[in-house]
Rosetta silent file (secondary structure, phi, psi, omega in degrees, C-alpha in Angstrom):
SEQUENCE: MSLESRIKELSERHKRLDAAIAAELKHPAGDDVRIHELKRKKLRLKDEIASLRTN
SCORE:     score description
SCORE:     0.000 S_00000001
   1 L     0.000  131.771  179.749   98.539   82.622   93.342 S_00000001
   2 L   -74.482  162.440 -179.195   95.466   83.099   91.214 S_00000001
   3 H   -61.153  -44.131 -179.209   93.773   86.447   90.830 S_00000001
   4 H   -64.224  -39.516  179.464   90.665   85.312   92.699 S_00000001
   5 H   -69.351  -34.546  176.744   92.648   83.976   95.648 S_00000001
   6 H   -65.510  -43.800  178.069   94.623   87.234   95.829 S_00000001
   7 H   -62.804  -41.265  179.110   91.381   89.251   95.853 S_00000001
   8 H   -62.964  -44.219  178.602   89.966   86.959   98.538 S_00000001
   9 H   -61.178  -44.788  179.521   93.084   87.384  100.688 S_00000001
  10 H   -65.452  -37.163  178.378   92.968   91.164  100.333 S_00000001
  11 H   -64.842  -39.016  177.392   89.246   91.184  101.151 S_00000001
  12 H   -64.761  -42.937  177.558   89.889   89.232  104.344 S_00000001
  13 H   -62.619  -37.835  178.400   92.617   91.675  105.374 S_00000001
  14 H   -61.894  -43.643  178.736   90.192   94.529  104.610 S_00000001
  15 H   -64.145  -40.604  179.208   87.571   92.967  106.919 S_00000001
  16 H   -65.201  -38.778  177.405   90.136   92.511  109.711 S_00000001
  17 H   -65.649  -38.859  178.069   91.169   96.152  109.427 S_00000001
  18 H   -60.782  -42.798  178.241   87.515   97.177  109.576 S_00000001
  19 H   -66.267  -38.776  179.360   87.109   95.185  112.790 S_00000001
  20 H   -66.041  -38.893  177.535   90.287   96.694  114.251 S_00000001
  21 H   -64.225  -45.594 -179.999   89.036  100.200  113.466 S_00000001
  22 H   -61.313  -41.401  179.709   85.670   99.464  115.092 S_00000001
  23 H   -65.452  -40.752 -179.538   87.384   98.078  118.186 S_00000001
  24 H   -67.068  -36.487  179.909   89.653  101.109  118.447 S_00000001
  25 H   -70.043  -23.480  179.658   86.695  103.488  118.106 S_00000001
  26 H   -73.000  -24.449 -179.511   84.896  101.757  120.998 S_00000001
  27 L   -76.203  133.860 -179.001   87.626  102.704  123.443 S_00000001
  28 L   -60.382  -33.344 -179.654   87.034  106.060  125.109 S_00000001
  29 L  -108.150   46.974 -178.917   90.687  106.955  124.735 S_00000001
  30 L   -59.510  143.723 -178.609   91.079  105.603  121.204 S_00000001
  31 L   -83.036  108.103 -177.092   94.360  106.431  119.520 S_00000001
  32 H   -61.636  -36.145 -179.826   93.541  108.821  116.676 S_00000001
  33 H   -66.274  -43.174  178.997   96.890  108.238  114.982 S_00000001
  34 H   -64.416  -43.140  179.348   96.368  104.468  115.014 S_00000001
  35 H   -60.316  -44.098  179.599   92.813  104.844  113.688 S_00000001
  36 H   -61.386  -44.072 -179.994   94.074  107.079  110.875 S_00000001
  37 H   -65.103  -42.077  178.022   96.795  104.584  109.937 S_00000001
  38 H   -62.367  -41.697  179.178   94.330  101.669  109.961 S_00000001
  39 H   -65.578  -37.558  178.447   91.942  103.608  107.736 S_00000001
  40 H   -64.818  -43.275  177.878   94.764  104.438  105.342 S_00000001
  41 H   -62.655  -41.641 -179.829   95.752  100.763  105.108 S_00000001
  42 H   -62.628  -41.523  179.008   92.123   99.806  104.548 S_00000001
  43 H   -65.258  -40.488  177.318   91.802  102.336  101.729 S_00000001
  44 H   -61.095  -42.136  177.790   94.980  101.044  100.069 S_00000001
  45 H   -63.280  -42.636  179.431   93.583   97.510  100.174 S_00000001
  46 H   -60.743  -43.091  178.910   90.277   98.694   98.720 S_00000001
  47 H   -64.454  -41.073  179.667   92.113  100.423   95.873 S_00000001
  48 H   -65.565  -41.992  178.917   94.236   97.338   95.188 S_00000001
  49 H   -62.055  -44.929  179.961   91.153   95.093   95.151 S_00000001
  50 H   -62.913  -39.806  178.891   89.376   97.458   92.740 S_00000001
  51 H   -63.452  -43.639  179.857   92.449   97.549   90.520 S_00000001
  52 H   -65.832  -36.054 -178.405   92.672   93.754   90.402 S_00000001
  53 H   -71.108  -26.045 -179.707   88.984   93.420   89.582 S_00000001
  54 H   -82.485  -14.842 -179.237   89.275   95.776   86.584 S_00000001
  55 L   -85.921    0.000    0.000   92.108   93.740   85.059 S_00000001
Protein backbone atom coordinates (compact mmCIF):
# COMPACT_ATOMS: atom_id res chain seq x y z
CA MET A 1 0.00 0.00 0.00
CA SER A 2 1.38 3.37 -0.95
CA LEU A 3 1.79 6.17 1.54
CA GLU A 4 -0.89 8.30 -0.10
CA SER A 5 -3.44 5.48 -0.11
CA ARG A 6 -2.71 4.77 3.56
CA ILE A 7 -3.24 8.45 4.43
CA LYS A 8 -6.46 8.47 2.41
CA GLU A 9 -7.73 5.37 4.22
CA LEU A 10 -6.92 6.86 7.61
CA SER A 11 -8.59 10.14 6.64
CA GLU A 12 -11.77 8.30 5.68
CA ARG A 13 -11.79 6.46 9.01
CA HIS A 14 -11.25 9.82 10.74
CA LYS A 15 -14.30 11.27 8.95
CA ARG A 16 -16.44 8.25 9.90
CA LEU A 17 -15.44 8.63 13.54
CA ASP A 18 -16.31 12.32 13.38
CA ALA A 19 -19.77 11.42 12.06
CA ALA A 20 -20.22 8.76 14.75
CA ILE A 21 -19.30 11.28 17.45
CA ALA A 22 -21.76 13.83 16.05
CA ALA A 23 -24.51 11.21 15.93
CA GLU A 24 -23.82 10.14 19.51
CA LEU A 25 -23.88 13.75 20.72
CA LYS A 26 -27.32 14.28 19.14
CA HIS A 27 -28.90 11.67 21.38
CA PRO A 28 -30.20 13.08 24.65
CA ALA A 29 -28.86 10.10 26.54
CA GLY A 30 -25.54 9.90 24.69
CA ASP A 31 -23.04 7.48 26.14
CA ASP A 32 -20.18 9.57 27.52
CA VAL A 33 -17.83 6.59 27.67
CA ARG A 34 -18.48 5.75 24.02
CA ILE A 35 -18.00 9.39 22.99
CA HIS A 36 -14.70 9.51 24.88
CA GLU A 37 -13.48 6.31 23.22
CA LEU A 38 -14.47 7.55 19.75
CA LYS A 39 -12.64 10.82 20.35
CA ARG A 40 -9.56 8.94 21.51
CA LYS A 41 -9.59 6.79 18.36
CA LYS A 42 -10.03 9.90 16.23
CA LEU A 43 -7.06 11.58 17.90
CA ARG A 44 -4.88 8.50 17.35
CA LEU A 45 -5.78 8.54 13.66
CA LYS A 46 -5.01 12.25 13.43
CA ASP A 47 -1.61 11.67 15.02
CA GLU A 48 -0.85 8.77 12.68
CA ILE A 49 -1.84 10.83 9.63
CA ALA A 50 0.37 13.72 10.78
CA SER A 51 3.24 11.32 11.37
CA LEU A 52 2.91 9.81 7.89
CA ARG A 53 2.78 13.23 6.26
CA THR A 54 6.04 14.32 7.93
CA ASN A 55 7.92 11.28 6.61
